[in-house]
N, C-alpha and C positions, 0 to 999 in steps of 0.2 A: 430412534437413531436412523431409521431408514428415510426419515424426512429430508435430511440434508442432501443425499444423492438425488432425490427427486427434484428438489429445488434447483440444484446445480444443472441437471439435465434441462429443466424448464428454462433457466437463464440462457443456456447455450443455444437452445432451439429458438428462443425468442430473439436472440441477437441476429438470426438470419432472416428475420422478417423484413419485407421491403420497406425502405425508408421514404419512398416517394409519397407525395401528398395525394389524397383522394380528391375526386371532384366534389365541390361543394355546390349546393343549390340554394337559391334564395326563393323563399316562399312568402306569401302574404298570410300573416296571422289573423286570428279572429278579431282582434282589436285594431287591426291595421298596422300592427308592429311587424317589421320583417323578421322572419325566422330563417335560420340557416341549418341545413341538414345534409347528410351524405347521400341521400336518395331524393328523387323528385317527389314533392308533396302532391302535386296535381299537374294538370296539363299546362298550367301557367308558370310553373317553376322555371327559373332561369339558372343555367350553370354559370358559376363564377370562375373567372380566370384570375388566379392570385399571382402577384409579382414575385420574381425571384427573391429569395431570402438574402438580405445583405445589400441589395440594390434598391434604393427607394426613388420613386419618381421617374423611372426610366420607361415604364410601360404605357403611360397614359397620354403621351404626346403633349403634355403641358395642360391638359384639360383641368386637372385638379388645381394647378397653380393659377390658371385663369379664373376659376371659380373663387379662389381665395382673394385674388386681386379685386375682383368685382365686389366681393363682400366687404373688403376693406374700404373700397370707394363709397359703398352705401353707408358704412359706419361713419366715415369721415365727413360725409355731406349731410348727415342726418341733422335736422333742426333740433335745437335745444328744447327739452321738455318744459323747462321752467325759464322764462325770459326775465331778465332784470328790468326793473322799472327805470325811468329816466333819472330818478333821484339816486339810484344806486351808484356805487363807485365803478369806474371803468375797469375793464378786465374781461376775463373769460366768463361765459355763462356756465351754469352747472353742466349742461350738456356738452359744452366744449371742453370743460375740464375732464369729464368722463371720457370723451373721445381722445383727448390727449393722453390720458392714462392707458387706454386700450392700445393706442399707437405705440407708446413707449414699451409696453409689454411685448407687442408684436415685433418691434425693432430688436429687442433683446433676444427673442427667439430666432429671428432671422439671422442675426449676427452669429449666433451659435451654430445654426444650420449651414451657413455659408462656409464655415471653417471645418465642417464635418467631412472628412475624406471618404467616409463610407457611402456618401451620396454620389450619384452619377454626376459627372462634371457639367453636363448640359443642364441638369436640374439645379445644381449650385449656381450656375450662371443666371438662370431665370430667377432664382431666389435673390441674387444680388440686385437684379433689376427691381424686384419688388421692394427690397430694402431701401434702395435709393428713393423710390416713390414715398415710402413711409417716412423716411427722414425729411423729405421735402415738406410733407404735410405737417410734421412735427414743428419744423422751423416756422411755417406759416402761422400755426397756432401760438407758438411761443412769442412771435412778434406782437400778437394781440394782447399779451399779458399786461 
């Protein structure tokens, strides 16, 4: 019976704990896989600055978006793994069909993200630019069908 008052006291005291986030550190694991800890692992550990909760894409100055745009350009311009022979029917190669599918998936995600009001307006604006590039690439591939 004395258990319930102890639990109640513990809950009340734990509610006063600070809600701020601790500093996180990025360390290099033994396998080369990054590890994350609340204390530095060694002299090469890097402290990480996390973005504010609820606001996405406002802290990196567009670096992440540019990385994604560059990755999409590499995917879109990648040559087909399997080329059609001259006797094959006209249309998209296997690699082009796979690229088209990836672009369609990316387009759907970008359309959802552009309408997300939780994202910073400048980030949504840059996403809409990426969306227009993806749509343009999709139109180009669909003309080749």
